[in-house]
C-alpha positions in Angstrom: -20.0 -24.2 -28.8 -20.4 -21.3 -26.3 -17.5 -19.0 -25.3 -16.0 -19.4 -21.8 -14.6 -16.4 -20.0 -12.4 -16.4 -16.9 -13.0 -14.1 -14.0 -9.7 -12.4 -14.9 -10.7 -11.9 -18.5 -14.0 -10.3 -17.4 -12.2 -8.1 -14.9 -9.8 -6.9 -17.5 -12.6 -6.2 -20.0 -14.5 -4.2 -17.4 -11.4 -2.2 -16.5 -10.6 -1.5 -20.2 -14.2 -0.4 -20.7 -13.8 2.0 -17.8 -10.6 3.5 -19.2 -12.3 4.0 -22.6 -15.3 5.7 -21.0 -13.3 7.7 -18.5 -11.4 9.8 -21.1 -13.9 11.8 -23.3 -13.2 12.6 -26.9 -11.9 16.0 -26.2 -9.6 14.7 -23.5 -5.8 14.6 -23.6 -3.9 12.1 -25.8 -3.1 8.7 -24.4 0.5 9.9 -23.9 -0.7 12.7 -21.6 -2.8 10.4 -19.5 -1.5 8.2 -16.7 -3.5 5.1 -15.9 -2.9 3.5 -12.5 -4.6 0.4 -11.1 -4.6 -0.8 -7.5 -6.0 -3.6 -5.6 -7.2 -1.3 -2.8 -9.3 1.8 -3.1 -9.4 5.6 -2.6 -12.0 6.0 0.2 -11.6 9.7 1.1 -10.1 12.9 -0.3 -8.9 14.0 3.2 -6.0 11.8 4.3 -6.7 12.6 7.9 -10.0 10.7 8.1 -9.7 7.5 10.3 -9.6 4.5 8.0 -7.9 6.3 5.1 -6.2 4.0 2.7 -2.7 4.4 1.4 -4.2 5.0 -2.0 -6.1 7.9 -0.5 -2.8 9.3 0.8 -1.4 9.2 -2.8 -4.3 11.2 -4.1 -4.0 13.8 -1.4 -0.3 14.2 -2.1 -1.2 15.4 -5.5 -4.3 17.5 -4.7 -2.8 19.3 -1.7 0.5 20.9 -0.9 2.4 20.9 2.4 4.9 23.4 3.7 7.8 21.0 2.8 8.4 17.7 1.2 11.2 15.1 1.2 14.1 15.1 -1.2 15.2 11.9 -2.8 18.4 9.8 -2.8 19.9 6.8 -4.5 19.8 3.6 -2.4 21.4 0.6 -4.1 20.8 2.2 -7.5 17.1 3.0 -6.8 15.5 6.4 -6.1 13.9 6.5 -2.6 12.7 9.4 -0.4 15.3 11.0 1.8 14.4 11.6 5.4 17.4 13.9 5.9 16.7 16.2 2.9 13.7 18.5 3.4 12.9 21.0 0.6 10.3 23.6 0.3 6.9 23.0 -1.2 4.6 25.8 -0.3 7.5 27.2 1.6 10.0 29.1 -0.6 12.5 28.8 2.2 12.7 27.9 5.9 15.2 28.6 8.7 15.8 27.0 12.1 16.9 29.2 15.0 20.3 28.5 16.6 18.7 26.9 19.7 16.5 24.7 17.5 13.3 25.9 19.1 11.9 28.0 16.2 11.3 27.1 12.5 10.4 30.1 10.3 8.8 29.5 6.9 8.7 32.0 4.1 5.8 31.2 1.7 6.0 31.3 -2.1 4.5 34.5 -3.4 3.0 32.7 -6.4 1.3 29.9 -4.5 -2.5 29.8 -5.2 -5.3 27.5 -4.2 -7.2 25.8 -7.0 -10.0 28.5 -6.8 -7.4 31.2 -7.6 -7.1 32.7 -4.1 -3.6 33.1 -2.6 -2.1 30.7 0.0 -1.5 32.8 3.1 0.1 32.2 6.5 -3.5 32.3 7.9 -4.4 29.3 5.9 -1.2 27.5 7.2 -2.2 28.4 10.7 -5.8 27.1 10.4 -4.6 23.9 8.7 -2.0 23.0 11.3 -4.3 24.0 14.1 -6.7 21.5 12.6 -4.0 18.8 12.4 -3.2 18.9 16.1 -6.7 19.8 17.5 -9.3 17.9 15.5 -10.0 14.2 16.1 -8.0 13.1 13.0 -5.1 11.0 12.1 -2.6 13.8 11.9 -2.7 14.5 15.6 -0.9 11.3 16.7 1.6 11.5 13.8 2.6 15.2 14.5 3.0 14.3 18.2 6.1 12.3 17.2 7.7 15.6 16.1 6.7 17.6 19.3 3.9 19.4 17.3 1.0 19.1 19.8 -0.7 22.4 20.3 -2.2 25.3 18.2 -0.2 27.8 20.4 3.0 26.5 18.7 1.9 28.0 15.3 2.1 31.7 14.7 1.4 34.1 11.8 4.1 36.7 11.4 2.8 38.3 8.3 0.8 37.1 5.2 3.8 35.1 3.9 5.7 34.3 7.0 4.8 31.6 9.5 6.6 30.4 12.6 6.6 27.1 14.5 7.8 27.0 18.1 9.0 23.7 19.7 9.2 22.9 23.4 12.7 21.4 22.8 14.7 20.7 19.7 13.3 17.8 17.8 14.9 16.4 14.6 11.5 14.9 13.5 9.6 18.2 13.6 10.4 19.2 10.0 10.1 15.7 8.5 6.6 15.4 10.1 5.5 18.5 8.1 6.4 16.5 5.0 4.1 13.6 5.7 0.6 13.1 4.3 -1.3 14.6 7.2 -0.4 18.3 7.5 -2.1 19.4 4.3 -2.5 23.1 3.8 -6.2 23.8 3.3 -8.0 26.8 1.8 -9.4 27.9 5.2 -12.0 30.3 3.8 -13.5 27.6 1.6 -13.3 25.0 4.4 -14.9 27.3 7.0 -17.8 27.9 4.6 -18.6 24.2 4.9 -18.0 23.9 8.6 -20.8 23.5 11.2 -21.1 23.9 14.9 -20.9 20.1 15.2 -18.1 19.9 12.6 -15.9 23.0 13.1 -13.1 21.5 11.0 -15.3 20.6 8.0 -14.3 17.0 8.2 -17.5 15.7 6.5 -17.2 18.1 3.6 -13.5 17.6 3.1 -13.9 13.8 3.0 -15.6 14.2 -0.4 -14.3 17.6 -1.6 -10.9 19.2 -1.8 -9.7 22.7 -0.9 -6.1 22.5 -1.9 -3.3 24.1 -4.0 -1.8 20.9 -5.3 -0.7 19.7 -8.8 -4.1 18.0 -9.6 -7.7 18.9 -9.3 -10.4 16.2 -8.6 -12.6 15.8 -11.6 -14.5 12.6 -10.6 -14.5 10.8 -7.2 -16.3 7.5 -6.8 -15.2 6.2 -3.4 -14.0 2.6 -3.6 -14.0 2.6 -7.4 -12.1 5.3 -9.2 -10.8 8.8 -9.1 -10.1 11.0 -12.2 -7.8 14.0 -11.7 -6.9 16.8 -14.1 -3.7 18.8 -14.0 -3.7 22.2 -12.2 -1.9 24.2 -14.8 -1.0 27.0 -12.4 1.0 24.6 -10.1 4.7 24.7 -10.7 6.3 22.9 -7.8 7.8 19.9 -9.6 11.5 19.7 -10.1 12.8 22.8 -11.9 9.6 24.7 -11.0 7.7 22.9 -13.7 4.1 21.7 -14.0 3.3 18.0 -13.4 3.8 16.1 -16.6 0.5 14.3 -17.0 -2.6 16.3 -17.9 -4.9 13.6 -16.5 -4.7 10.8 -14.0 -7.0 7.8 -13.9 -6.9 5.8 -10.7 -9.0 2.6 -10.6 -9.5 -0.2 -8.1 -9.1 -3.6 -9.7 -9.2 -6.2 -6.9 -7.9 -9.2 -8.8 -4.0 -9.3 -8.9 -4.1 -11.3 -12.2 -6.3 -8.7 -13.8 -4.0 -5.9 -12.8 -1.0 -7.8 -14.2 -2.9 -8.4 -17.4 -3.9 -4.7 -17.8 -0.3 -3.4 -17.4 1.1 -6.1 -19.6 -1.3 -5.2 -22.4 -0.7 -1.5 -22.0 -4.2 -0.7 -20.8 -2.6 0.5 -17.6 0.7 2.4 -17.2 1.8 1.4 -13.7 0.9 -0.9 -10.8 2.8 -1.4 -7.5 0.8 -4.2 -5.7 1.1 -7.3 -7.8 1.9 -10.6 -6.3 5.7 -11.4 -6.3 5.2 -14.2 -8.7 3.4 -12.0 -11.2 6.0 -9.2 -10.9 8.8 -11.8 -11.5 7.0 -13.3 -14.5 6.5 -9.8 -16.1 10.1 -8.9 -15.4 11.3 -12.1 -17.2 9.3 -11.2 -20.3 11.4 -8.0 -20.6 8.7 -5.8 -22.2 8.0 -3.7 -19.1 10.1 -1.8 -16.5 10.1 -3.5 -13.1 11.7 -1.3 -10.5 12.1 -3.5 -7.4 12.9 -1.5 -4.3 13.3 -3.1 -0.9 11.0 -1.2 1.4 13.7 0.3 3.6 11.2 1.8 6.1 9.2 -1.4 6.5 9.8 -4.7 8.1 8.0 -8.1 8.1 8.5 -9.9 11.4 7.4 -12.8 13.6 6.2 -11.6 17.0 5.9 -13.4 20.3 3.9 -12.0 23.2 6.5 -11.3 25.8 3.9 -11.2 28.5 2.4 -14.6 27.7 3.8 -18.0 28.6 5.9 -19.6 27.2 7.0 -16.6 25.2 7.7 -14.6 28.3 11.0 -16.5 28.6 13.8 -15.0 26.4 15.3 -18.5 25.9 12.0 -19.7 24.3 12.1 -16.7 21.9 15.8 -17.4 21.1 14.9 -21.1 20.5 12.3 -20.1 17.9 14.7 -17.7 16.3 17.3 -20.4 15.7 14.7 -22.9 14.5 13.5 -20.9 11.5 14.5 -21.7 7.9 15.0 -18.1 6.8 16.2 -18.6 3.3 13.5 -21.1 2.4 10.7 -18.9 3.9 12.0 -15.9 2.0 12.0 -17.9 -1.3 8.6 -19.4 -0.7 6.9 -16.1 0.4 8.6 -13.5 -1.8 10.7 -15.4 -4.4 13.6 -13.7 -2.6 12.4 -10.2 -3.8 13.6 -7.9 -1.1 16.2 -7.9 1.7 16.5 -10.8 4.1 17.3 -9.6 7.6 18.9 -12.8 8.8 22.3 -14.4 8.2 24.6 -11.5 9.2 28.0 -11.7 10.9 28.6 -9.2 13.8 32.3 -8.8 14.6 32.8 -9.5 18.3 29.1 -10.1 18.6 28.4 -6.4 18.5 26.0 -4.6 16.0 28.1 -2.8 13.3 25.6 0.0 13.0 23.1 2.1 15.0 20.6 2.0 12.1 17.4 0.1 12.2 16.4 -2.4 10.9 19.7 -4.2 10.9 20.6 -7.7 9.6 20.6 -10.1 12.5 23.4 -12.6 13.2 21.0 -15.5 13.2 20.4 -18.5 11.0 18.8 -21.9 11.1 20.6 -24.0 13.8 18.4 -26.8 15.2 20.9 -27.9 17.8 21.3 -24.4 19.2 17.5 -24.0 19.2 17.0 -27.3 21.2 19.6 -26.1 23.7 17.8 -22.8 24.3 14.5 -24.6 24.6 16.0 -27.0 27.2 17.4 -24.0 29.1 14.0 -22.4 29.2 12.5 -25.5 30.9 10.8 -26.9 27.8 13.0 -29.8 26.7 10.1 -31.5 25.0 8.6 -28.4 23.5 5.1 -27.1 23.7 2.0 -26.4 21.6 0.9 -22.9 20.4 -0.9 -21.1 17.6 0.6 -19.1 14.9 -1.6 -16.4 13.3 -1.7 -14.2 10.2 -4.4 -12.2 8.6 -6.3 -13.3 5.4 -4.9 -10.3 3.5 -1.4 -11.6 4.0 -2.2 -15.1 2.7 -0.2 -15.0 -0.5 3.1 -14.5 1.4 2.2 -15.7 5.0 0.7 -19.1 4.1 3.8 -20.6 2.5 6.0 -19.0 5.1 3.8 -20.4 8.0 3.9 -23.9 6.5 7.7 -23.9 6.6 7.7 -22.4 10.1 5.4 -25.2 11.3 7.5 -27.9 9.8 10.8 -26.6 11.2 9.5 -25.9 14.7 8.2 -29.4 14.9 11.9 -30.5 14.8 12.4 -29.0 18.2 9.1 -30.2 19.7 7.0 -27.0 19.2 3.7 -28.0 17.8 2.0 -25.2 15.8 -1.6 -24.8 14.9 -1.8 -22.2 12.0 -4.7 -19.7 12.2 -5.7 -17.6 9.2 -7.8 -14.8 10.7 -10.0 -12.2 9.1 -8.3 -8.9 9.0 -10.6 -7.2 11.5 -10.4 -10.1 14.0 -6.6 -10.2 13.7 -6.4 -6.4 14.3 -8.7 -6.7 17.3 -6.7 -9.5 18.9 -3.4 -7.7 18.3 -4.9 -4.6 20.0 -6.1 -6.7 22.9 -2.8 -8.5 23.2 -4.4 -11.9 22.9 -2.2 -13.5 20.2 0.8 -15.5 21.5 2.6 -15.9 18.2 2.0 -14.3 14.8 3.4 -12.4 11.8 2.8 -8.8 11.0 4.5 -5.9 9.4 5.5 -2.4 10.5 6.3 0.7 8.6 7.9 4.0 9.8 7.2 7.1 7.6 10.2 8.6 9.5 12.6 5.7 9.6 15.1 6.9 12.3 16.3 4.4 14.9 14.7 6.0 17.9 11.3 6.4 16.0 11.2 2.6 15.3 12.1 1.7 18.9 9.8 4.2 20.6 6.8 3.4 18.4 7.2 -0.4 18.2 9.1 -1.5 21.3 7.9 0.6 24.2 4.6 1.3 26.1 1.4 -0.5 26.5 0.0 0.3 23.1 -1.2 -1.4 20.0 2.0 -1.0 17.9 4.2 -2.6 20.6 3.3 -6.0 19.0 5.5 -8.1 21.2 4.4 -6.3 24.4 8.0 -5.9 25.4 8.4 -3.9 28.7 12.0 -3.2 29.3 12.9 -0.1 31.3 16.4 0.2 30.0 15.5 -0.1 26.3 12.7 2.5 26.8 15.1 4.9 28.6 17.7 4.7 25.8 15.1 5.1 23.1 13.7 8.2 24.8 17.2 9.7 25.3 18.0 9.1 21.6 14.9 11.0 20.5 16.4 14.4 21.4 20.1 13.5 20.9 21.5 16.1 18.5 25.1 14.8 18.4 25.3 12.3 15.5 28.1 10.2 17.1 26.2 9.9 20.3 23.0 9.1 18.5 24.8 6.3 16.5 26.1 4.9 19.8 22.6 4.9 21.3 21.4 3.1 18.2 24.0 0.4 18.6 23.0 -0.1 22.3 19.3 -0.4 21.2 20.2 -2.9 18.5 22.3 -5.0 20.9 19.6 -5.1 23.5 17.0 -6.0 20.9 19.0 -8.9 19.7 19.7 -10.1 23.2 16.0 -9.9 24.3 14.7 -11.2 21.0 11.1 -9.8 21.6 10.3 -10.5 17.9 12.2 -11.7 14.9 12.7 -9.5 11.9 12.4 -11.5 8.7 12.8 -9.3 5.7 12.1 -6.0 3.9 10.0 -7.0 1.0 10.4 -5.3 -2.3 7.9 -2.9 -3.7 7.7 -3.9 -7.3 6.7 -1.0 -9.5 5.7 -2.6 -12.8 5.3 0.0 -15.5 5.3 0.9 -19.1 8.8 1.1 -20.6 8.5 4.8 -21.4 7.7 6.0 -17.9 10.4 7.7 -15.9 10.8 9.4 -12.6 9.5 6.7 -10.2 10.6 7.2 -6.6 9.9 4.9 -3.7 8.0 7.1 -1.2 7.6 7.0 2.6 3.9 6.1 2.3 4.7 3.2 -0.1 2.5 4.7 -2.9 3.3 6.4 -6.2 3.9 10.2 -6.2 2.2 10.9 -9.5 3.9 14.3 -9.7 7.3 12.6 -10.1 6.3 10.6 -13.2 6.6 11.6 -16.8 6.6 9.8 -20.2 9.7 9.6 -22.3 
């Protein structure tokens, strides 16, 4: 009788074979090596390249330094990044002028690139000039912190660097802690620049010129990356080295295979399992499962506010009151995360200016029917509801319940499961009437959410809402320095959002970090990836 192997078993065997081959005989011990598996892939070593994956962001965070980085805080007993605490990374210290227009950075004297050359203010200048000048991803991100032009960056002396702002902007410093403004060894990069490629984008896509905690040993785009520790780097907590001497990062597309690898100890950590697998492994009790609601991300249902019948607020309200939120949450995510429905607002007013905020909405079929009648659709209508193939595991069960519930108020729904590229194109072209998507804000302040996702004729305004008052309040809040006034602006925005109902926030899903029981230091990060520098083994 022949042996029969499942696809998952073969995948696990292949991954194990890779791990065995990846660590040569003279390599570090198993305890000193961190093995990470992901369903996606590292496709570039420069996070600024269009199309960069989040996994590529995680690698760059360890191979490059930035001027500053986020601190961390406890949120419901879990460690998460802290937008309001900015600490030095390459900067030993920084100061902000009394008028808020100048930020001065003093660089660490001991900071060196991985080739041994010192990190200087000239390198910082070249790197930030590149971030706001080249056709790269950092340009749009830094714009949100009023960092738009090379003339804003000035070298004072070899270890002193100055940034000038056109007006005080509370997101200027946090922007410098995101993945894009990497500090590059400018001499090395310039040696590989060309007239057609003055910022060495082609070379930096497959090579690094950083000062970070890890050095790239092997890079196979789309398959794996092996990193070795930079022993001269000492910018972890307490001015220490990174703990692990080697990192092995491998793409393993099958979720079941990833679950099997971490369960058997052939991988140390995974963060992108299906909710059912994370729940099952947690129940077995042999692994740590740190489940952190993604507090800077939201899954929502969007309605095109410029397309009939969703151009009528009462139609959008009818949909909102016809959804079975609890059932959808259980079916899609096994209730792993934070549901954003079912709140009670005293006097009907939002209790906070923070965003997202739990909405005072729940399933109420009679109220939904009343809104639909007020909108002029007493008998309902027909529409499509779309989601992309990559979301199928969570969107499919949710969509089935949505279709069933909306039918009770006469709305007939045809579910469309679209290829990711087609879905993205139709969102950009504003052709979808009704769909589900997710948003994430690296800098999760209220005005940032509203300005980026609820204003302007641009891709990220999923609902195509065009409300002059909401836009004006969001723009005013951007530069509001008084915390009490900013909070008041946030409450106004939240009240308007609930009244207009341009889209319906559903939940903040949990990021389930499933890991070996002897790992410690995990922190949920703004880019929703592991910061390998934080981790150590007990």
